[in-house]
C-alpha positions in Angstrom: -22.6 -16.1 20.7 -20.2 -14.1 23.0 -22.0 -10.9 23.9 -21.7 -7.9 26.2 -17.9 -7.8 26.0 -16.4 -4.9 28.0 -12.9 -6.4 28.6 -11.0 -7.8 25.6 -8.0 -10.0 25.3 -5.3 -8.8 22.9 -6.4 -11.3 20.3 -10.1 -10.3 20.6 -9.2 -6.6 20.3 -7.2 -7.4 17.1 -10.1 -9.3 15.7 -12.5 -6.4 16.4 -10.1 -3.8 14.8 -9.8 -6.0 11.7 -13.6 -6.3 11.5 -13.7 -2.5 11.6 -11.3 -2.3 8.7 -13.4 -4.9 6.7 -16.5 -2.8 7.2 -14.8 0.5 6.3 -13.4 -1.0 3.1 -16.8 -2.4 2.0 -18.7 -0.8 -0.8 -21.4 0.5 1.6 -18.9 2.5 3.7 -16.3 3.6 1.1 -19.0 5.9 -0.4 -20.1 7.1 3.1 -16.9 8.7 4.4 -18.7 10.6 7.2 -20.4 7.5 8.6 -17.1 5.6 8.3 -15.4 8.3 10.3 -18.2 8.2 12.9 -17.9 4.4 13.2 -14.1 4.4 13.5 -14.3 7.0 16.2 -16.8 5.2 18.5 -15.0 1.8 18.0 -11.6 3.3 18.8 -12.8 5.2 21.8 -14.6 2.1 23.1 -11.6 -0.2 22.7 -9.3 2.3 24.2 -11.4 2.5 27.4 -12.9 5.9 26.8 -16.5 4.8 26.2 -17.7 7.0 29.1 -16.8 10.2 27.1 -18.9 9.2 24.1 -21.6 11.8 24.3 -23.1 14.1 21.7 -20.7 16.9 22.3 -17.6 14.8 22.0 -18.8 13.2 18.8 -19.9 16.5 17.3 -16.6 18.2 17.9 -14.3 15.3 17.1 -16.2 13.7 14.2 -18.4 16.4 12.6 -16.1 19.4 13.1 -18.5 21.4 15.3 -16.9 24.0 17.5 -17.1 24.5 21.3 -20.5 26.3 20.9 -22.2 23.1 19.8 -25.6 22.7 21.5 -27.3 19.3 21.0 -30.7 20.7 21.8 -30.4 23.0 18.7 -28.2 20.9 16.4 -29.4 17.3 15.9 -26.5 16.1 13.7 -25.2 13.4 16.1 -28.7 11.9 16.6 -29.4 12.0 12.9 -26.1 10.5 11.9 -26.3 7.9 14.7 -29.6 6.7 13.2 -28.0 6.5 9.7 -25.1 4.6 11.1 -27.3 2.0 12.8 -29.2 1.5 9.6 -26.0 1.2 7.6 -24.6 -1.4 9.9 -27.8 -3.4 9.7 -27.6 -3.2 5.9 -23.9 -4.3 5.9 -24.5 -7.4 8.0 -27.6 -8.2 6.0 -26.0 -7.9 2.6 -22.2 -8.4 3.0 -21.3 -9.4 6.5 -23.3 -12.6 7.0 -20.2 -14.7 7.5 -18.1 -12.2 9.4 -16.8 -13.2 12.8 -17.7 -10.1 14.8 -20.9 -8.0 14.8 -20.2 -4.3 15.6 -23.3 -2.4 16.8 -24.4 1.0 18.0 -27.2 0.5 20.5 -30.0 2.9 20.9 -29.8 5.3 23.8 -26.0 5.3 23.8 -22.9 6.0 21.7 -20.5 3.3 22.9 -20.0 0.5 20.4 -20.8 -3.1 21.3 -19.2 -6.2 19.9 -20.6 -9.7 19.5 -18.4 -12.6 18.6 -20.5 -14.9 16.3 -20.5 -18.7 16.8 -17.2 -20.5 16.4 -15.4 -17.2 15.8 -13.7 -16.5 19.2 -10.0 -16.1 18.4 -7.9 -19.2 19.1 -4.3 -20.0 18.6 -3.3 -22.4 15.8 -3.8 -26.0 16.9 -2.4 -27.4 13.6 1.2 -28.1 13.7 3.4 -28.9 10.7 6.7 -30.7 10.7 9.8 -28.8 9.8 11.4 -29.7 6.6 14.8 -31.3 6.9 17.4 -28.9 5.7 18.7 -31.5 3.2 15.3 -31.8 1.4 15.7 -30.8 -2.2 12.9 -30.7 -4.7 13.2 -30.8 -8.5 10.4 -30.7 -11.0 9.7 -34.2 -12.1 12.0 -35.7 -9.5 11.7 -35.8 -5.7 8.4 -34.5 -4.4 7.8 -33.2 -0.8 6.4 -36.0 1.4 3.3 -35.6 3.5 5.6 -35.1 6.5 7.0 -32.0 4.9 3.7 -30.4 3.9 0.4 -30.3 5.7 -2.5 -28.2 4.3 -4.0 -25.9 7.0 -7.1 -23.9 7.5 -6.1 -20.3 7.2 -8.8 -19.2 9.7 -7.0 -21.1 12.4 -3.6 -19.6 12.0 -4.3 -16.4 13.9 -6.9 -14.2 15.3 -6.9 -12.0 12.2 -9.7 -12.3 9.7 -8.3 -14.3 6.8 -4.7 -14.9 6.1 -2.5 -11.8 6.2 1.0 -12.6 4.8 4.2 -10.7 5.4 7.0 -11.7 3.0 10.3 -10.9 4.6 13.3 -9.9 2.4 14.9 -13.1 1.1 18.5 -13.2 2.3 21.2 -13.0 -0.3 23.7 -15.8 0.5 25.7 -15.4 -2.7 29.4 -14.7 -2.3 28.8 -11.7 -4.5 27.2 -8.9 -2.6 26.2 -7.2 -5.8 23.5 -10.0 -6.2 21.5 -8.3 -3.5 19.2 -6.8 -6.1 18.4 -10.3 -7.3 17.3 -11.5 -3.9 15.3 -8.3 -3.4 13.6 -8.8 -6.8 12.6 -12.3 -6.0 11.0 -11.1 -2.8 9.2 -8.3 -4.5 7.9 -10.7 -7.2 6.5 -13.0 -4.6 4.7 -10.1 -2.9 3.2 -9.1 -6.2 2.2 -12.6 -7.0 0.6 -13.3 -3.7 -1.3 -10.0 -3.6 -3.3 -11.3 -6.6 -4.7 -14.2 -4.7 -8.3 -14.0 -3.5 -9.3 -13.9 0.2 -5.9 -13.1 1.6 -4.0 -9.8 2.2 -0.3 -9.2 1.7 1.7 -6.7 3.6 3.5 -4.3 1.3 7.2 -4.4 0.4 7.8 -1.0 2.0 6.9 -2.3 5.4 8.5 -5.8 5.2 11.8 -4.4 3.9 12.3 -2.4 7.1 13.4 -5.8 8.5 16.1 -6.3 5.9 19.3 -7.4 7.7 17.6 -7.0 11.0 17.4 -10.0 13.4 13.7 -10.4 14.3 11.3 -13.1 15.4 8.3 -14.2 13.3 6.0 -13.2 16.2 7.5 -9.7 16.4 6.9 -9.2 12.7 3.3 -10.3 13.0 2.7 -8.1 16.0 4.3 -5.1 14.3 2.6 -5.5 10.9 -0.7 -7.1 11.8 0.1 -10.3 9.9 -0.6 -13.9 10.9 1.7 -15.8 8.4 5.3 -15.1 7.4 7.1 -16.2 4.3 10.9 -16.0 4.5 13.8 -17.6 2.7 17.1 -17.1 1.0 18.6 -16.9 -2.5 22.0 -17.9 -3.8 22.9 -17.1 -7.4 26.1 -18.6 -8.7 26.8 -18.3 -12.4 24.0 -20.0 -14.2 22.7 -21.8 -11.0 20.2 -20.5 -8.5 19.2 -22.0 -5.1 16.1 -20.7 -3.4 14.8 -21.8 0.0 11.4 -20.8 1.3 9.4 -21.5 4.4 5.9 -20.5 5.4 5.5 -20.0 9.2 2.4 -19.6 11.4 2.7 -16.3 13.2 1.0 -17.5 16.4 2.6 -20.8 17.0 5.9 -20.3 15.1 5.5 -23.7 13.5 6.4 -24.3 9.8 3.4 -24.8 7.6 5.5 -25.6 4.5 9.2 -25.3 3.6 11.3 -26.4 0.6 14.6 -25.9 -1.1 15.0 -25.6 -4.9 18.3 -26.0 -6.8 18.1 -25.2 -10.5 19.6 -23.7 -13.6 18.8 -20.0 -13.8 16.7 -20.7 -16.9 14.2 -22.5 -14.6 13.8 -19.6 -12.3 10.2 -18.9 -13.4 9.3 -22.5 -12.8 10.7 -22.2 -9.2 8.6 -19.1 -8.6 5.5 -20.8 -9.9 6.1 -23.8 -7.7 6.6 -21.7 -4.6 3.3 -19.9 -5.3 1.5 -23.2 -5.8 2.7 -24.6 -2.5 1.6 -21.5 -0.6 -1.9 -21.8 -2.2 -2.1 -25.4 -1.1 -0.8 -24.6 2.4 -3.5 -22.0 2.9 -6.2 -24.3 1.5 -7.1 -21.6 -1.1 -9.4 -22.6 -3.9 -8.3 -20.9 -7.2 -10.0 -20.9 -10.5 -8.1 -21.8 -13.6 -7.9 -18.2 -14.5 -6.5 -17.2 -11.1 -3.9 -19.9 -11.5 -2.9 -18.6 -14.9 -2.6 -15.0 -13.6 -0.1 -16.3 -11.0 2.0 -17.9 -13.7 2.2 -14.8 -15.9 5.8 -13.4 -15.9 5.6 -11.1 -18.9 8.8 -12.4 -20.4 10.5 -15.7 -21.1 13.9 -14.1 -21.3 15.8 -14.3 -17.9 18.3 -11.6 -18.9 15.4 -9.1 -19.6 13.9 -10.0 -16.2 17.3 -9.5 -14.6 17.5 -6.0 -16.1 14.1 -5.1 -14.7 15.2 -6.3 -11.2 18.3 -4.1 -11.4 16.3 -1.1 -12.6 13.9 -1.5 -9.7 16.8 -1.4 -7.2 18.3 1.7 -8.9 14.9 3.5 -8.9 14.7 3.2 -5.1 17.8 5.4 -4.7 15.4 8.4 -5.4 18.3 10.3 -7.0 18.7 11.7 -10.5 21.7 9.5 -11.1 19.8 6.4 -9.9 16.9 7.3 -12.1 19.1 7.5 -15.1 20.7 4.1 -14.4 17.2 2.6 -13.9 16.1 4.0 -17.2 19.1 2.3 -18.9 18.1 -1.0 -17.3 14.5 -0.8 -18.4 15.5 0.1 -21.9 18.0 -2.7 -22.0 15.2 -5.1 -21.0 13.0 -3.9 -23.8 15.8 -4.3 -26.3 15.9 -8.0 -25.3 12.2 -8.4 -25.3 10.1 -5.7 -27.1 6.9 -7.1 -25.7 7.8 -7.0 -22.0 4.8 -5.0 -20.5 6.4 -4.8 -17.1 9.5 -3.1 -18.5 7.3 -0.6 -20.4 5.3 0.2 -17.3 8.5 0.7 -15.2 10.0 2.9 -17.9 6.8 4.9 -18.1 6.9 5.6 -14.3 10.6 6.5 -14.7 9.8 9.2 -17.3 6.8 10.5 -15.3 8.8 10.9 -12.1 11.7 12.6 -14.0 9.1 15.0 -15.4 7.5 15.7 -11.9 10.9 16.2 -10.3 12.3 18.5 -13.0 15.0 16.0 -14.1 14.1 16.0 -17.8 16.9 17.5 -19.9 15.2 17.6 -23.3 11.8 18.1 -24.8 11.6 14.3 -25.4 11.9 13.6 -21.7 8.3 14.7 -21.0 5.2 13.5 -19.4 3.9 12.6 -22.9 6.7 10.0 -23.4 5.7 8.4 -20.1 2.1 8.5 -21.2 2.9 6.7 -24.5 5.0 4.1 -22.7 2.1 3.4 -20.2 -0.3 3.0 -23.1 2.1 0.6 -24.7 2.2 -1.5 -21.5 -1.6 -1.7 -21.3 -1.9 -2.6 -24.9 0.5 -5.5 -24.4 -1.1 -6.8 -21.1 -4.3 -5.2 -20.0 -4.4 -7.4 -16.9 -1.2 -5.9 -15.5 -2.0 -3.7 -12.5 1.3 -1.9 -12.8 0.5 -0.8 -16.3 -2.8 0.7 -15.3 -1.2 2.4 -12.3 1.4 4.0 -14.6 -1.3 5.2 -16.9 -3.3 6.5 -14.0 -0.3 8.6 -12.9 0.4 9.8 -16.5 -3.2 10.9 -16.9 -3.1 12.9 -13.6 -0.1 14.9 -14.5 -1.6 15.6 -17.9 -4.6 17.1 -16.2 -6.9 14.2 -17.2 -8.5 13.6 -13.9 -11.5 11.4 -14.8 -9.3 9.1 -16.9 -6.7 9.0 -14.1 -9.3 7.9 -11.6 -10.7 5.3 -14.0 -7.3 3.7 -14.6 -6.5 3.8 -10.9 -9.7 1.9 -10.1 -8.7 -0.7 -12.7 -5.3 -1.1 -11.1 -6.7 -1.8 -7.6 -9.3 -4.1 -9.1 -6.5 -6.2 -10.6 -4.3 -6.0 -7.5 -6.3 -4.9 -4.4 -3.1 -4.9 -2.2 -1.0 -2.6 -4.3 -0.3 0.2 -1.9 1.3 2.4 -4.5 -1.8 2.1 -6.7 -4.0 2.8 -3.7 -2.1 6.0 -2.9 -2.0 7.2 -6.5 -5.8 6.7 -6.8 -6.2 8.5 -3.4 -4.2 11.5 -4.7 -6.1 11.5 -8.0 -9.3 11.9 -5.9 -7.8 14.6 -3.8 -6.6 16.6 -6.7 -10.0 16.1 -8.5 -11.6 17.8 -5.5 -12.9 14.8 -3.6 -10.6 14.3 -0.6 -13.2 12.5 1.4 -13.2 9.6 -1.0 -9.5 9.2 -0.6 -9.7 8.4 3.1 -10.7 4.7 2.8 -7.9 4.2 0.2 -5.3 5.7 2.5 -6.6 3.7 5.4 -6.3 0.5 3.5 -2.8 1.4 2.2 -1.8 2.2 5.8 -3.0 -1.2 7.0 -1.0 -3.0 4.3 2.0 -0.7 4.7 2.2 0.2 8.4 5.6 1.7 8.2 4.5 4.4 5.7 3.0 7.6 7.0 1.2 8.7 3.8 1.9 12.3 5.0 2.0 13.7 1.5 -1.5 12.5 0.7 -2.7 13.7 4.1 -0.9 17.0 3.7 -2.3 17.7 0.2 -5.8 16.7 1.4 -5.5 19.3 4.2 -4.2 21.9 1.7 -7.2 21.3 -0.6 -9.6 22.1 2.2 -7.6 25.1 3.3 -6.4 23.5 6.6 -2.9 25.0 6.3 -1.8 24.2 9.9 -2.4 20.5 9.4 -1.0 20.6 5.9 2.3 22.1 7.2 2.6 19.4 9.9 2.2 16.5 7.4 4.2 18.1 4.5 7.1 19.2 6.7 7.5 15.6 7.9 7.3 14.2 4.4 9.7 16.7 2.9 12.3 16.0 5.6 11.9 12.3 5.0 12.0 12.6 1.2 13.8 15.8 0.2 14.0 14.8 -3.4 10.3 14.6 -3.7 9.8 18.1 -5.0 5.9 18.2 -4.9 6.0 17.8 -1.1 8.2 20.9 -0.9 6.0 22.9 -3.2 2.9 22.2 -1.2 4.7 22.9 2.0 5.9 26.3 0.6 2.4 27.2 -0.6 0.9 26.2 2.8 3.4 28.4 4.6 2.5 31.4 2.5 -1.2 30.9 3.0 -0.7 30.5 6.7 1.3 33.7 6.8 4.8 32.1 7.3 6.6 33.9 4.4 10.1 33.3 5.5 9.5 29.6 6.1 8.0 29.4 2.6 11.0 31.1 1.0 13.4 28.8 2.9 11.5 25.8 1.5 11.7 27.2 -2.1 15.5 27.7 -1.6 15.9 24.2 -0.4 14.0 22.9 -3.5 16.4 24.9 -5.7 19.4 23.6 -3.8 18.2 20.0 -4.4 17.2 20.6 -8.0 19.0 23.6 -9.3 17.3 23.5 -12.7 13.8 23.5 -11.2 11.4 26.3 -12.3 7.7 26.9 -11.9 6.1 26.4 -15.3 2.7 26.5 -16.8 2.3 22.8 -16.2 3.2 22.9 -12.5 -0.4 22.9 -11.3 -2.1 21.0 -14.1 -2.7 18.1 -11.8 -5.2 20.2 -9.8 -8.7 20.0 -11.4 -10.4 23.1 -10.0 -9.1 26.3 -11.6 -9.5 28.2 -8.3 -7.4 25.7 -6.4 -4.8 25.8 -9.2 -4.6 29.6 -8.9 -4.5 29.5 -5.1 -1.5 27.0 -5.3 0.4 28.9 -8.0 -0.1 32.3 -6.5 1.2 31.1 -3.2 4.3 29.7 -4.9 4.9 33.0 -6.8 4.8 34.8 -3.5 7.2 32.4 -1.9 9.7 32.8 -4.7 9.8 36.6 -4.1 10.6 36.5 -0.4 14.2 36.6 0.9 14.8 33.2 2.5 16.6 32.4 5.8 20.1 31.2 5.3 20.0 27.4 4.7 21.6 25.4 7.5 
């Protein structure tokens, strides 16, 4: 056992930080937000070389929100919570962390964290090398199989210093002559991310983060360093008429060596078989043991009709435009998919989210375009496939904006049980908890989403959490950043305006309302504008602030 560590290599520090995340995401700590915050603070300070400042005063002011008058001889909160934290850590390693690679401890008579690498767990670079696949190697089902020289199963624990495999799926390159096929390559990539996130004992970096590297020359090692991954999947897609060619390669993030690679050349009708084969090879390369049920979940596509699947891919691309016109085009695509396959749960779930977002952003032009339509569509998706995380995430979002908070939280929990790496579902559940009056329980969810999606700030969730506890200065900081980044997301603007009013910034609040009306001229404050907030006092605080903001003369918009 490697003990008494005070100087860490980069790999050792990364392992310690990932051990911290594992602990904070455990059942013992997700329900103890204050202890989690305490643990994270002392670990961060210790690793950053500031252990000497870890005294009762620093902890009380930075962790437990005591002011500068804090006196440890009168207020025993740090000593009491330190005792609870030591007991909680002992409980974690006794019940859950017996096979973990690092023991994090808080010794008595001090507040600096200590770290012990358990036997055989000191980080090492990968020593298993795999041969690169010849570019001419082509695999067809029932024909040529990859040889043992092309494919070597590996132990995932040896690919990197991270705990368990963490995979980043880079955007597959569209090498079709038709640039309009970009949506198809993006859709293939996103499906692989969704599929792999269902696998046990691995983590998958979210689409939002990996797609920041689209059309950007980057090394595998840089991607892993940036995103905290240790394995990269990359490839290309060429769609020509009724033929599709997909290449894929799995690469060790430490050594840069190929763990597996292959090229598939098939009729478009065999696309789903190709996706299943890629998933199977990745499972083998990572030496994962799946049950029959887990294998079957990987093979579920929701439809056998390629054209319906193609419409959903197009709709997903249109949705990401975040404009009213793009939303309308996306709705047409999802509806077209359902005309081809009326039992396509994914299309129902995507269409449900489309209606819900149009309602939230004030883009609905008729009574039928309401939250209730989105709710019914989400129910339909769940009724067709109750194992589809996306369907439960859509139903979670519909329940929230109908003011049904307990049901929203229940559906959100089902969604992340089905797909623990779905960062959108994690954020939605976090927001449900915030709006239900429990912002503390949202913090581990946001932390996990941030780990899987490092490029996202989650400033809306953070800003709303700050608003709910009346910390308007912090709320303004987060929400201003979010509204500037996503001006079409009206809720960020509304909470920003309300925060400005309650902070006494009336002109800034009015300017924010004016900007909202400029972006969405038809937007009005209605009776349903605050239904997503559970506590009637918080609802009134929010709505009263917006009414005040609407009555103030705004600065001229620049």
